[in-house]
C-alpha positions in Angstrom: 0.0 0.0 0.0 1.4 3.3 -1.1 -1.2 5.5 0.6 0.4 7.4 3.5 -2.4 9.4 5.1 -5.4 8.9 7.2 -8.5 11.1 7.8 -10.7 11.4 10.8 -14.1 13.1 10.5 -15.7 14.4 13.7 -19.4 15.2 13.6 -20.1 17.3 16.7 -23.1 19.1 18.0 -21.6 22.5 17.2 -18.8 21.8 14.7 -18.1 19.5 11.8 -14.3 18.8 11.6 -11.9 16.8 9.5 -8.2 16.2 10.1 -5.6 14.6 7.9 -2.7 12.7 9.6 0.4 11.1 8.4 1.3 7.6 9.6 3.2 9.0 12.5 0.1 10.7 13.9 1.2 14.2 12.8 -1.6 16.5 11.8 -1.0 17.7 8.2 -4.2 19.7 7.7 -7.4 20.5 9.6 -10.7 22.0 8.6 -13.9 22.9 10.4 -17.3 24.5 9.9 -20.1 25.3 12.3 -23.0 22.8 12.5 -26.5 24.3 12.5 -28.7 23.7 15.5 -32.4 24.6 15.1 -34.1 25.3 18.5 -37.5 26.9 17.8 -38.6 26.6 21.4 -38.0 25.1 24.9 -37.1 21.4 24.6 -37.0 21.4 20.8 -33.7 20.8 19.0 -33.1 19.5 15.5 -30.2 19.2 13.1 -30.1 18.4 9.4 -28.6 15.1 8.2 -28.2 16.7 4.7 -26.3 19.6 6.3 -23.9 17.3 8.1 -23.3 15.3 4.9 -22.6 18.4 2.9 -20.4 19.8 5.7 -18.4 16.6 5.9 -17.7 16.7 2.2 -16.7 20.3 2.5 -14.2 19.8 5.3 -12.8 16.8 3.5 -12.3 19.0 0.4 -10.6 21.6 2.6 -8.1 19.3 4.1 -7.2 17.8 0.8 -6.7 21.3 -0.8 -4.7 22.6 2.2 -2.4 19.6 2.4 -1.7 19.3 -1.3 -1.9 15.5 -1.3 -3.0 13.5 -4.3 -6.4 12.0 -4.5 -5.1 8.5 -4.0 -2.8 9.3 -1.0 -5.4 8.6 1.7 -5.5 5.0 3.0 -8.8 5.3 4.8 -11.3 7.6 6.5 -13.1 6.9 9.8 -15.9 8.8 11.4 -17.0 9.7 14.9 -20.0 11.6 16.0 -22.6 12.6 18.6 -23.3 9.6 20.7 -26.9 10.1 21.8 -29.8 10.8 19.4 -31.5 9.3 16.4 -32.0 9.7 12.6 -34.3 7.4 10.6 -33.7 6.3 7.0 -35.7 4.5 4.3 -34.4 1.6 2.2 -32.5 3.9 -0.1 -30.7 5.7 2.7 -32.8 8.8 2.5 -33.3 10.6 5.8 -36.9 10.5 6.9 -36.3 12.6 10.1 -34.0 15.3 11.3 -31.1 14.3 13.6 -32.5 14.7 17.1 -29.4 15.5 19.3 -29.2 13.8 22.7 -31.1 15.5 25.6 -31.3 18.8 23.8 -34.6 17.8 22.2 -36.8 16.6 25.1 -39.9 15.3 23.2 -38.7 11.7 23.8 -38.9 12.1 27.6 -42.6 11.0 28.2 -41.7 7.8 26.3 -38.6 7.3 28.3 -40.7 7.6 31.5 -43.0 4.9 29.9 -40.0 2.6 29.4 -38.8 3.2 33.0 -42.3 2.4 34.3 -42.4 -0.9 32.2 -39.0 -2.2 33.4 -36.5 0.5 34.2 -34.2 -1.5 36.5 -33.8 -4.3 33.9 -33.3 -1.7 31.2 -30.4 -0.1 33.1 -28.9 -3.4 34.1 -28.7 -4.6 30.5 -27.9 -1.4 28.7 -25.9 0.5 31.4 -27.9 3.7 31.0 -31.3 5.2 30.2 -31.7 5.5 26.4 -32.3 8.2 23.8 -33.0 6.3 20.6 -35.7 3.8 21.6 -37.9 6.4 23.3 -37.7 8.5 20.2 -38.8 5.5 18.1 -41.8 5.1 20.5 -42.6 8.8 20.0 -42.5 8.3 16.2 -44.6 5.2 16.5 -47.2 7.0 18.5 -47.3 10.5 16.9 -46.2 9.7 13.3 -47.4 6.2 12.5 -47.1 6.6 8.7 -43.6 7.9 9.1 -42.8 5.0 11.4 -44.0 2.4 8.9 -41.6 3.9 6.3 -38.5 3.6 8.5 -36.1 0.9 7.4 -33.3 1.6 9.9 -32.6 4.1 12.7 -29.0 5.2 12.9 -26.5 7.4 14.7 -25.4 10.6 12.9 -21.9 9.4 11.9 -23.3 6.1 10.6 -25.7 8.1 8.4 -23.0 10.3 7.0 -20.5 7.5 6.4 -23.1 5.3 4.8 -24.2 8.1 2.5 -20.7 8.7 1.4 -20.4 5.0 0.6 -23.7 4.9 -1.3 -25.1 2.2 1.0 -28.7 0.9 1.2 -30.7 0.3 4.3 -29.8 -3.4 4.3 -26.1 -2.4 4.7 -26.7 -0.2 7.8 -24.2 -0.6 10.6 -23.4 0.7 14.1 -20.3 0.2 16.3 -20.9 -1.0 19.9 -19.8 2.2 21.5 -23.3 3.6 20.8 -25.2 0.6 22.4 -25.4 2.3 25.8 -28.0 4.9 24.7 -30.1 2.8 22.2 -32.4 1.1 24.6 -32.6 -2.4 23.1 -29.0 -3.5 23.5 -27.2 -5.8 25.9 -24.1 -3.6 26.2 -22.0 -6.2 28.1 -22.3 -8.6 25.2 -22.1 -5.8 22.6 -25.2 -7.2 21.0 -29.0 -6.5 20.5 -31.3 -7.7 23.2 -34.4 -9.6 22.0 -35.7 -9.4 25.6 -35.7 -5.5 25.6 -37.0 -5.3 22.0 -40.0 -7.5 22.9 -40.6 -5.6 26.2 -40.8 -2.2 24.5 -42.4 -3.3 21.2 -39.5 -2.3 19.0 -38.6 -4.7 16.2 -34.9 -5.4 15.9 -35.1 -5.3 12.1 -35.3 -1.5 12.4 -31.8 -1.5 14.0 -28.5 -1.8 12.1 -26.0 -4.6 12.4 -23.4 -4.2 15.1 -19.8 -4.2 13.8 -16.4 -3.4 15.4 -15.2 0.2 15.2 -12.4 -0.8 12.8 -14.7 -2.4 10.2 -14.5 -1.2 6.6 -18.1 -0.5 5.8 -17.7 0.5 2.2 -15.7 2.6 -0.3 -16.1 6.3 -1.1 -18.7 6.6 -3.9 -17.9 8.3 -7.2 -20.1 11.4 -6.5 -18.7 11.8 -2.9 -15.1 11.4 -4.2 -15.7 14.1 -6.8 -17.1 16.4 -4.2 -14.2 16.0 -1.8 -11.3 15.5 -4.1 -10.4 12.0 -3.0 -10.2 8.7 -4.9 -13.4 6.7 -5.4 -13.2 3.5 -3.4 -11.2 4.9 -0.6 -12.0 2.7 2.4 -14.6 4.1 4.8 -14.3 2.8 8.4 -17.2 2.6 10.9 -15.4 4.5 13.7 -17.0 5.1 17.0 -18.9 7.7 19.1 -17.0 10.9 19.6 -16.2 10.3 23.3 -14.8 6.9 22.5 -12.7 8.3 19.6 -11.5 11.0 21.9 -10.5 8.6 24.6 -8.5 6.5 22.2 -6.9 9.6 20.7 -6.0 10.7 24.2 -4.1 7.4 24.8 -6.7 5.9 27.2 -5.8 2.3 26.6 -4.6 1.2 30.1 -6.9 0.7 33.2 -6.9 3.6 35.6 -6.3 6.4 33.1 -8.6 9.5 33.2 -9.7 12.0 30.5 -11.6 15.2 30.7 -13.3 16.2 27.5 -13.8 20.0 28.0 -16.2 20.5 25.1 -19.9 21.1 24.3 -20.8 18.1 26.4 -18.2 18.0 29.3 -17.1 14.4 30.0 -15.0 12.7 32.6 -14.1 9.2 31.6 -11.7 6.4 32.8 -10.5 3.2 31.3 -11.3 -0.2 32.9 -10.9 -3.8 31.8 -14.4 -5.0 32.7 -18.0 -4.0 32.2 -20.2 -2.7 35.0 -23.5 -0.9 35.1 -23.8 1.8 37.7 -27.1 0.7 39.1 -26.3 2.3 42.5 -26.0 5.9 41.6 -26.8 6.2 37.9 -23.7 8.5 37.6 -21.5 6.4 35.3 -22.3 5.1 31.9 -20.1 2.3 30.4 -19.0 2.9 26.8 -17.6 0.0 24.7 -14.0 0.7 23.8 -12.5 -0.2 20.4 -9.6 -2.4 21.6 -11.7 -5.5 22.3 -14.5 -7.0 24.3 -12.5 -6.3 27.5 -12.1 -2.6 26.8 -14.6 -0.1 28.5 -14.8 3.6 29.2 -17.1 4.4 32.2 -18.0 8.1 31.9 -20.2 10.9 33.1 -21.3 13.9 31.1 -23.1 17.2 31.4 -25.7 17.9 28.7 -24.7 21.0 26.8 -22.4 22.2 29.6 -20.0 23.8 27.1 -22.9 25.7 25.6 -23.4 27.4 29.0 -20.1 29.2 28.5 -21.3 30.7 25.3 -24.7 31.6 26.8 -22.9 33.4 29.7 -20.7 35.3 27.3 -23.5 36.4 25.0 -26.3 37.0 27.5 -24.5 38.2 30.7 -21.1 39.4 29.6 -21.5 41.0 26.2 -18.7 43.5 27.1 -16.3 40.6 27.2 -16.3 40.4 23.4 -15.3 44.0 22.9 -12.9 44.2 25.8 -11.2 41.0 24.6 -10.9 42.2 21.1 -9.2 45.4 22.3 -6.8 43.3 24.4 -6.0 40.9 21.5 -7.5 37.8 23.2 -10.6 35.7 23.1 -13.6 36.5 25.1 -13.1 33.4 27.2 -9.5 34.4 28.0 -10.8 37.8 29.1 -13.4 36.2 31.3 -10.8 33.8 32.7 -8.6 36.8 33.6 -11.4 38.3 35.5 -12.4 35.1 37.3 -8.8 34.4 38.3 -8.9 37.3 40.7 -11.9 35.7 42.6 -11.1 33.5 45.6 -11.7 29.7 45.2 -15.3 28.8 45.9 -16.4 32.2 44.5 -17.0 33.4 48.0 -19.9 31.1 48.8 -21.5 31.2 45.3 -22.6 27.9 43.8 -23.9 27.3 40.2 -25.9 24.4 38.8 -24.8 23.9 35.2 -27.6 21.6 34.1 -29.6 24.0 32.0 -31.5 21.3 30.1 -31.7 18.7 32.8 -29.2 16.5 34.6 -27.9 13.5 32.7 -25.7 11.7 35.2 -27.7 10.7 37.2 -30.7 11.3 35.0 -33.1 14.0 36.2 -34.7 15.9 33.3 -36.4 18.4 35.6 -33.1 20.0 36.9 -32.4 23.5 35.6 -29.7 26.0 36.1 -29.4 28.0 39.3 -27.1 30.3 41.2 -27.2 29.8 45.0 -25.7 32.1 47.6 -25.0 35.4 45.8 -25.0 38.7 47.6 -24.5 42.3 46.7 -20.7 41.8 46.9 -20.7 39.2 44.1 -19.6 40.5 40.7 -19.8 39.1 37.2 -16.4 37.5 37.6 -17.8 35.5 40.6 -20.6 34.2 38.6 -18.3 33.1 35.8 -15.8 31.4 38.1 -18.7 29.6 39.8 -19.7 28.3 36.4 -16.2 26.8 35.9 -16.2 25.4 39.4 -19.6 23.7 39.1 -18.4 21.3 36.4 -15.4 20.4 38.5 -17.8 19.6 41.4 -19.8 17.3 39.1 -16.5 15.6 38.1 -15.7 15.1 41.8 -18.9 13.3 42.4 -18.2 11.1 39.4 -14.7 10.3 40.5 -16.0 9.3 43.9 -18.3 6.8 42.2 -15.5 5.4 40.0 -13.4 4.8 43.2 -16.3 3.0 44.7 -16.5 0.5 41.8 -12.7 0.4 41.2 -11.2 0.8 44.7 -7.7 -0.3 43.7 -7.4 2.3 40.9 -4.6 4.9 41.3 -5.1 8.0 39.2 -1.9 9.6 38.3 -3.3 12.4 36.1 -6.2 13.6 34.1 -5.6 14.2 30.4 -7.7 17.1 29.2 -8.9 17.6 25.6 -11.5 19.8 23.9 -11.7 23.6 23.5 -11.8 24.1 27.3 -8.3 22.5 27.6 -6.9 25.9 26.6 -8.1 27.5 29.8 -5.3 27.2 32.3 -7.5 28.6 35.0 -10.2 25.9 34.5 -7.5 23.2 34.4 -6.2 24.5 37.7 -9.6 24.6 39.3 -10.4 21.1 38.3 -7.0 19.8 39.4 -7.6 21.5 42.8 -11.1 20.1 43.2 -10.2 16.6 42.2 -6.8 16.5 43.8 -5.3 15.0 40.6 -2.8 16.6 38.2 -4.1 17.9 34.9 -2.1 17.3 31.7 -2.8 18.9 28.3 -2.3 17.0 25.1 -0.6 18.4 22.0 -4.1 18.8 20.3 -7.3 20.0 21.8 -9.5 18.2 19.3 -8.3 14.6 19.7 -11.3 12.6 18.5 -10.2 12.9 14.9 -6.8 11.3 15.9 -8.7 8.4 17.5 -10.5 8.0 14.2 -7.2 8.0 12.3 -5.9 5.2 14.6 -9.0 3.1 14.0 -8.8 3.8 10.2 -5.1 2.8 10.2 -5.9 -0.4 12.1 -8.7 -1.3 9.7 -6.4 -1.2 6.6 -3.4 -2.8 8.4 -1.2 0.2 9.0 -1.4 0.0 12.8 -1.7 -3.7 13.9 -1.6 -2.7 17.6 -4.0 0.2 18.3 -3.1 0.5 22.0 0.6 0.9 21.2 -0.1 3.4 18.5 -2.4 5.4 20.8 0.2 5.5 23.5 2.8 6.7 21.0 0.6 9.4 19.4 -0.8 10.9 22.6 1.8 13.6 23.3 1.4 15.6 26.5 2.4 19.2 27.0 2.1 21.2 30.2 1.1 19.7 33.6 -0.8 21.5 36.4 -0.4 20.1 39.9 -3.3 20.3 42.4 -2.7 22.5 45.5 -3.4 20.7 48.7 -4.8 23.7 50.6 -7.1 24.5 47.7 -8.2 20.9 47.5 -9.2 20.8 51.2 -11.0 24.2 50.8 -13.0 22.8 47.9 -14.1 19.7 49.7 -16.8 21.6 51.6 -18.0 23.2 48.3 -18.3 19.7 46.7 -20.4 18.6 49.7 -22.6 21.7 49.5 -23.0 21.2 45.7 -24.4 17.7 46.3 -26.9 19.0 48.8 -28.3 21.5 46.2 -29.9 18.8 44.1 -31.7 17.2 47.1 -33.0 20.5 48.4 -34.1 21.8 45.0 -35.7 18.6 43.7 -39.3 19.4 44.6 -38.9 23.0 43.4 -37.6 21.7 40.0 -40.7 19.4 39.7 -42.9 22.5 40.1 -41.0 24.8 37.8 -40.5 22.5 34.8 -44.2 22.2 33.9 -44.7 25.9 34.5 -41.9 26.8 32.1 -43.7 24.9 29.3 -47.1 26.4 30.0 -48.4 29.4 28.1 -50.4 32.2 29.7 -53.1 31.4 27.1 -53.4 27.9 28.5 -53.9 29.1 32.1 
């Protein structure tokens, strides 16, 4: 094989990205464009499969043009994408629905409650989590019966885009096991579909795709797609995995006990273990199937849209940050960090709840955002610092649960990736709260590198994915936790836990009120 390059395509909630790597894991070219998110009202969120497909072709064309490679120089392309949601296709691979992204669109929740009432404990025991795809299928079945009859397969976003690039039909539909956790009819430990759950919830398994390893070649680049992106027709297209799994692999999480913080749109704390477990005690951790083999798992927690809260704060509460930052030659987030760095740890008694669209780990869709404890002495910088600290407090809860299940694990460091990895202040806060050093990697967007590793393994370039991931995951600066700060933050973590218990009944009252019009009163 003379092809020397690999491409990873990352289909995120906010951004569509592609990165081209050489066989030593060095990034040769990157391209990105924003992904549209249509939110016409509370609890409504849709994205266009056509837009993601066109965007993926466009960023592929950009990396090809920027790198100057020849059309046949790419050995393989792999895909990762949003891990929770659903898009339905017909037999010809035409999209019948929008892509409904994770918990951002809440219309599935009554059907999830129905599933929980039917057999919630068994559902979590087998799948490892509460699902997103199956309740949406029940919604379609109930509200759109004609649409439901036309559905041939229900897919994840990256599956849809990859299959369309390959010109696949519905009968060729595929899914890697990393997504099983959030489907609702899978037995995650076996990396297989569950006839038991499918029968319980009345969802035929023939509407679900075949399950394949992440390193499976699912097809070749079609002629029209090749012409659009400047690559050679027939270039192998590899299944890939969910974005969090691809990011964990790209960050070098291949040995039990490692930790990664994905400081992105959906903040994630994950670890690597060598056995499956479902967190039936707390509902905090969710076990993702890793790509190295049946033994490989990534228990993780995440915050729905937590990264979007930074943007909301900037745009709605700190508009001056944009102008001030521009004059200072820095980003608005750097400017906000500088202001927040002058605030004492704990934000002088101010707590923030970052779950503006409901809590995911553990699941509580009624939770909303809140600031607790502010006084006239608190300034805007206090509120921003409390936002940063709140996500660290959630991570501390998750790490405590990890230690409960894996008591012998010794955590030497947290590898941080994603756009938030650039915030030295945030990394220091999280290191202090967790009591574990924070280490940045040489790239903030590491999921595409994980895709490249999977693509290279699929075509024989990287026989040992674990060794390749260890070699490619280059670390940069390291931030040590400060013991005095860690002790100081322990009380804040405890107080943060209490907020959810004390506000639970209030959230139950507020959520239906927020969805009620005055005309309905």
